[in-house]
C-alpha positions as CSV (number, residue, x, y, z in Angstrom):
1,M,-130.0,-18.5,-14.6
2,A,-126.3,-18.2,-14.2
3,K,-124.1,-21.1,-13.1
4,Y,-121.2,-20.5,-10.6
5,A,-117.7,-21.7,-10.2
6,F,-115.9,-21.2,-6.9
7,L,-112.0,-20.9,-6.9
8,F,-110.7,-21.3,-3.4
9,P,-107.4,-19.6,-2.4
10,G,-104.5,-21.4,-0.8
11,Q,-101.9,-20.8,1.9
12,G,-100.3,-17.4,1.6
13,A,-103.6,-15.7,1.2
14,Q,-103.9,-15.1,4.9
15,A,-103.5,-11.6,6.5
16,P,-104.1,-10.4,10.0
17,G,-107.6,-9.2,10.5
18,M,-108.8,-11.0,7.4
19,M,-112.5,-10.9,6.6
20,K,-113.6,-9.5,10.0
21,D,-116.1,-7.2,8.4
22,V,-117.7,-10.2,6.5
23,C,-118.1,-12.2,9.7
24,E,-119.5,-9.2,11.6
25,A,-122.0,-8.5,8.8
26,Y,-123.1,-12.0,8.2
27,P,-124.1,-14.2,11.2
28,E,-123.7,-17.3,9.0
29,C,-120.0,-16.6,8.7
30,K,-119.4,-16.1,12.4
31,K,-121.3,-19.3,13.2
32,V,-118.9,-21.2,10.9
33,L,-115.9,-19.8,12.9
34,D,-117.6,-20.8,16.1
35,D,-118.2,-24.3,14.8
36,V,-114.6,-24.6,13.5
37,S,-113.3,-23.5,16.9
38,A,-115.3,-26.2,18.7
39,I,-114.0,-28.9,16.5
40,W,-110.4,-27.6,16.3
41,G,-110.1,-26.8,20.0
42,K,-108.7,-23.3,19.3
43,D,-110.3,-19.9,18.8
44,V,-110.0,-19.5,15.0
45,A,-111.6,-16.0,15.0
46,K,-109.0,-14.8,17.6
47,L,-106.3,-16.3,15.4
48,M,-107.6,-14.6,12.3
49,W,-108.1,-11.1,13.8
50,E,-105.5,-10.8,16.6
51,A,-102.5,-12.9,15.6
52,D,-99.5,-11.2,13.9
53,A,-98.4,-12.1,10.5
54,A,-95.6,-14.5,11.7
55,E,-98.0,-16.5,13.9
56,L,-100.7,-16.6,11.2
57,S,-98.2,-17.8,8.5
58,R,-97.5,-21.1,10.4
59,S,-98.9,-24.0,8.4
60,D,-100.9,-25.2,11.5
61,N,-102.5,-21.8,11.8
62,S,-102.9,-20.4,8.3
63,Q,-104.4,-23.6,6.8
64,M,-107.2,-23.6,9.4
65,A,-107.8,-19.8,9.2
66,I,-108.0,-19.9,5.4
67,T,-110.3,-22.9,5.4
68,A,-112.6,-21.4,8.0
69,A,-112.7,-18.1,6.1
70,S,-113.4,-19.8,2.8
71,I,-116.2,-22.0,4.1
72,A,-117.7,-19.0,6.0
73,T,-117.9,-17.1,2.7
74,V,-119.6,-20.1,1.1
75,K,-122.3,-20.0,3.8
76,A,-122.8,-16.2,3.2
77,L,-123.1,-16.9,-0.6
78,E,-125.6,-19.7,0.1
79,A,-127.7,-17.3,2.1
80,K,-127.9,-15.2,-1.0
81,G,-129.0,-18.2,-3.1
82,I,-125.6,-18.7,-4.7
83,T,-124.3,-22.2,-4.7
84,P,-121.4,-23.6,-6.9
85,D,-121.8,-25.9,-9.9
86,A,-118.0,-26.3,-10.2
87,V,-115.2,-25.9,-7.7
88,M,-111.5,-26.0,-7.6
89,G,-109.0,-24.9,-5.0
90,F,-105.4,-23.8,-5.1
91,S,-103.2,-26.0,-2.9
92,L,-104.8,-25.9,0.5
93,G,-107.9,-24.4,-1.2
94,E,-108.7,-27.9,-2.4
95,F,-110.0,-28.7,1.0
96,P,-112.8,-26.1,1.2
97,A,-113.5,-27.2,-2.4
98,L,-113.9,-30.8,-1.2
99,Y,-116.4,-29.6,1.4
100,A,-118.3,-27.5,-1.1
101,A,-118.4,-30.5,-3.5
102,G,-119.7,-32.8,-0.8
103,V,-116.6,-35.0,-0.8
104,L,-115.9,-34.2,2.9
105,S,-118.3,-33.4,5.7
106,F,-117.8,-30.1,7.6
107,E,-116.5,-32.0,10.7
108,D,-114.2,-34.1,8.6
109,V,-112.7,-31.3,6.5
110,I,-111.8,-29.4,9.7
111,K,-110.2,-32.4,11.3
112,V,-108.3,-33.3,8.1
113,V,-107.0,-29.7,7.7
114,A,-106.0,-29.7,11.3
115,K,-104.0,-32.8,10.8
116,R,-102.5,-31.6,7.5
117,G,-101.4,-28.3,8.9
118,A,-99.8,-29.8,12.0
119,I,-98.0,-32.5,10.0
120,M,-96.7,-30.0,7.5
121,Q,-95.5,-27.5,10.1
122,K,-93.6,-30.3,12.0
123,V,-91.9,-31.5,8.8
124,C,-91.0,-27.9,7.8
125,E,-89.4,-27.4,11.2
126,Q,-87.4,-30.6,10.8
127,I,-86.1,-29.6,7.4
128,A,-85.1,-26.2,8.9
129,Q,-83.2,-27.9,11.7
130,E,-81.4,-30.2,9.1
131,N,-80.3,-27.1,7.2
132,E,-78.7,-25.2,10.1
133,G,-81.9,-23.4,11.0
134,H,-82.5,-22.0,7.6
135,A,-86.2,-22.3,6.9
136,P,-87.3,-23.9,3.6
137,G,-89.9,-22.2,1.6
138,M,-91.2,-21.1,-1.8
139,T,-90.4,-18.4,-4.4
140,A,-92.6,-17.0,-7.0
141,V,-90.7,-16.4,-10.3
142,I,-92.4,-13.8,-12.5
143,G,-91.5,-13.1,-16.1
144,L,-90.1,-16.4,-17.2
145,G,-91.9,-19.3,-18.9
146,P,-92.5,-22.5,-16.8
147,D,-90.1,-24.6,-18.9
148,Q,-87.3,-22.1,-18.3
149,V,-88.0,-22.1,-14.6
150,K,-88.0,-25.9,-14.5
151,E,-84.6,-25.9,-16.2
152,I,-83.2,-23.5,-13.7
153,A,-84.6,-25.6,-10.8
154,G,-82.9,-28.6,-12.2
155,K,-79.5,-26.9,-11.8
156,C,-80.1,-26.3,-8.1
157,E,-79.9,-28.8,-5.2
158,N,-83.3,-29.4,-3.5
159,V,-85.3,-27.0,-5.7
160,Y,-88.4,-28.0,-7.6
161,A,-91.0,-26.3,-9.8
162,A,-94.1,-26.5,-7.5
163,N,-96.9,-24.3,-8.8
164,M,-97.8,-23.7,-12.4
165,N,-99.6,-20.4,-11.8
166,S,-99.6,-18.8,-15.2
167,P,-97.6,-18.7,-18.5
168,V,-95.3,-16.1,-16.8
169,Q,-95.4,-17.1,-13.2
170,T,-94.1,-20.4,-11.7
171,V,-93.4,-21.0,-8.0
172,L,-90.4,-22.9,-6.8
173,S,-90.1,-25.0,-3.6
174,G,-86.9,-25.8,-1.9
175,T,-84.4,-25.4,1.0
176,F,-83.4,-21.9,2.0
177,D,-80.0,-22.2,0.3
178,G,-81.4,-23.9,-2.8
179,L,-84.0,-21.1,-3.3
180,T,-81.3,-18.4,-2.8
181,Q,-79.3,-19.9,-5.6
182,A,-82.4,-20.4,-7.9
183,E,-83.5,-16.8,-7.3
184,A,-80.2,-15.5,-8.5
185,L,-80.2,-17.7,-11.6
186,C,-83.8,-16.6,-12.4
187,K,-82.8,-13.0,-12.2
188,E,-79.8,-13.6,-14.4
189,A,-82.1,-15.2,-16.9
190,G,-84.3,-12.1,-17.1
191,A,-87.0,-12.7,-14.5
192,R,-88.8,-9.5,-13.5
193,R,-89.1,-10.7,-9.9
194,A,-88.2,-13.7,-7.7
195,L,-90.2,-13.2,-4.6
196,R,-89.9,-15.4,-1.5
197,L,-93.4,-16.2,-0.3
198,A,-95.0,-16.0,3.2
199,V,-95.3,-19.8,3.6
200,A,-93.8,-22.1,6.1
201,G,-92.2,-24.8,3.8
202,P,-91.3,-26.3,0.5
203,F,-94.8,-27.4,-0.4
204,H,-95.7,-29.5,-3.4
205,S,-92.2,-31.0,-3.7
206,P,-90.5,-34.2,-2.9
207,L,-89.0,-32.5,0.2
208,M,-92.5,-33.0,1.8
209,Q,-92.4,-36.8,1.4
210,R,-92.3,-37.4,5.2
211,A,-95.4,-35.3,5.5
212,A,-97.2,-37.2,2.8
213,D,-96.4,-40.5,4.4
214,E,-97.7,-39.3,7.8
215,F,-100.8,-37.6,6.3
216,E,-101.7,-40.8,4.4
217,K,-101.9,-42.6,7.7
218,A,-103.8,-39.8,9.4
219,I,-106.6,-39.8,6.8
220,A,-106.8,-43.6,6.4
221,D,-110.2,-43.9,8.1
222,V,-111.7,-40.7,6.7
223,T,-114.5,-41.1,4.1
224,F,-114.1,-39.3,0.8
225,N,-117.3,-39.3,-1.1
226,D,-117.8,-38.9,-4.8
227,P,-118.2,-35.2,-5.7
228,K,-121.7,-33.9,-6.2
229,I,-120.6,-31.2,-8.6
230,A,-117.7,-30.7,-11.0
231,L,-114.4,-30.8,-9.0
232,F,-110.9,-30.3,-10.4
233,S,-107.6,-31.6,-9.1
234,N,-104.3,-29.9,-8.7
235,V,-102.5,-33.2,-9.1
236,T,-103.9,-34.2,-12.5
237,G,-105.1,-30.8,-13.8
238,K,-108.3,-32.5,-14.7
239,Q,-111.8,-33.2,-13.3
240,A,-111.9,-35.7,-10.5
241,T,-114.9,-37.9,-10.2
242,S,-114.4,-40.5,-7.5
243,G,-113.8,-40.2,-3.8
244,A,-111.1,-42.9,-4.0
245,E,-109.1,-40.9,-6.6
246,I,-109.6,-37.7,-4.6
247,K,-108.3,-39.3,-1.4
248,K,-105.2,-40.6,-3.2
249,N,-104.6,-37.2,-4.7
250,A,-104.9,-35.5,-1.3
251,V,-101.7,-37.4,-0.3
252,L,-99.9,-36.9,-3.6
253,H,-100.8,-33.2,-3.4
254,L,-98.1,-32.7,-0.8
255,I,-95.3,-33.8,-3.1
256,Q,-96.5,-33.1,-6.6
257,S,-96.9,-29.8,-8.5
258,V,-100.0,-27.7,-8.6
259,L,-101.2,-27.8,-12.2
260,W,-103.3,-24.7,-11.9
261,T,-103.0,-23.5,-15.5
262,D,-104.3,-26.9,-16.7
263,E,-107.2,-26.7,-14.3
264,E,-108.1,-23.2,-15.6
265,K,-108.2,-24.5,-19.2
266,V,-110.4,-27.5,-18.3
267,L,-112.8,-25.3,-16.4
268,L,-112.9,-22.8,-19.3
269,D,-113.5,-25.6,-21.8
270,M,-116.4,-26.9,-19.7
271,I,-117.9,-23.5,-19.4
272,K,-117.7,-22.8,-23.2
273,S,-119.1,-26.2,-24.1
274,S,-122.1,-25.7,-21.7
275,G,-123.4,-22.8,-23.7
276,E,-124.6,-21.2,-20.5
277,E,-123.8,-18.1,-18.5
278,W,-121.2,-18.6,-15.8
279,K,-119.9,-16.4,-13.0
280,L,-116.6,-17.1,-11.2
281,Y,-116.0,-16.2,-7.6
282,E,-113.0,-16.5,-5.3
283,P,-114.5,-17.0,-1.8
284,G,-112.1,-16.4,1.0
285,P,-109.2,-14.1,1.8
286,G,-107.1,-12.4,-0.9
287,K,-107.5,-12.1,-4.6
288,V,-104.6,-14.1,-6.0
289,L,-106.7,-16.5,-8.0
290,S,-108.7,-13.7,-9.6
291,G,-105.5,-12.2,-10.8
292,L,-104.2,-15.5,-12.1
293,W,-107.4,-16.1,-14.0
294,A,-107.1,-12.7,-15.7
295,K,-103.5,-13.6,-16.7
296,C,-104.1,-17.3,-17.6
297,G,-103.2,-16.8,-21.3
298,L,-106.6,-18.3,-22.4
299,E,-109.3,-16.7,-24.4
300,I,-111.6,-15.9,-21.5
301,G,-113.4,-13.0,-23.1
302,E,-115.4,-11.1,-20.4
303,L,-115.5,-14.1,-18.0
304,S,-113.7,-12.6,-15.0
305,C,-113.2,-14.0,-11.6
306,S,-114.4,-11.8,-8.7
307,E,-112.9,-11.9,-5.3
308,I,-115.4,-12.2,-2.4
309,N,-113.5,-11.2,0.6
310,T,-115.3,-8.2,2.0
311,A,-118.8,-7.4,3.3
312,E,-119.1,-4.9,0.5
313,A,-118.4,-7.5,-2.2
314,L,-121.1,-9.7,-0.7
315,N,-123.6,-6.9,-0.4
316,N,-123.2,-6.0,-4.1
317,L,-124.0,-9.5,-5.4
């Protein structure tokens, strides 16, 4: 019998109308959205299916929409008898991963994500005001190695290497002006692309320290249990085994880099050492992580990661 690893997408995976066909085909999914709406106090289904891209990209909206969609997909997979033996999430995706691993209850993960999204949105707006209305953000640099991108970031004010996505893709966080300078330098250095992302702020960088401080207070009374299955951390790039460590990392997560390539390697090493058959799924909107897995630079053989973001994909399992 195969084992399963779930890789949960992060902010930026959202799209208007996302996963509507899944929720219409699988009652378990629509129930998750109804339950999320009851806890959050807003209609998450309406947000996912009727909001425009600008409204959906706000941190306080996109984080909840992606979390709800990811957990809904987990429920549809459970209905097919597919449950994870290992989980990891990219950035925001760590929170549905925490739910899937039993670290946070359903109610707690929705409340925590609501607080996180609201805090991050507020701080991003403050940073924009402090920079003459120019919104901070993130830029994906494609075609340069991570060390080269880090060196370029060091030459720019308020720019940081935030996400280690693949050997040839690194994401920068920074102020509007800082990213504009960094994008030009990356292109001069031979980058194939330097693409500004559809996110609301300079995530996973020291520019989010105010958000980290506020978020730490917001989750002080929330219980983080020890994970029931293998769970990997963006902050350390390694497996996380205690609720206390995971809670600490949830705060550091806002200001430290996402070590995704490290996590991929640790997961692959675990799979290879197990000697068992594994299948990798990306439950939730988009297919970014499936693409990154294919380009991770590791000897993955035929072990692909399949996106599960349509009713057809679920029906074919």
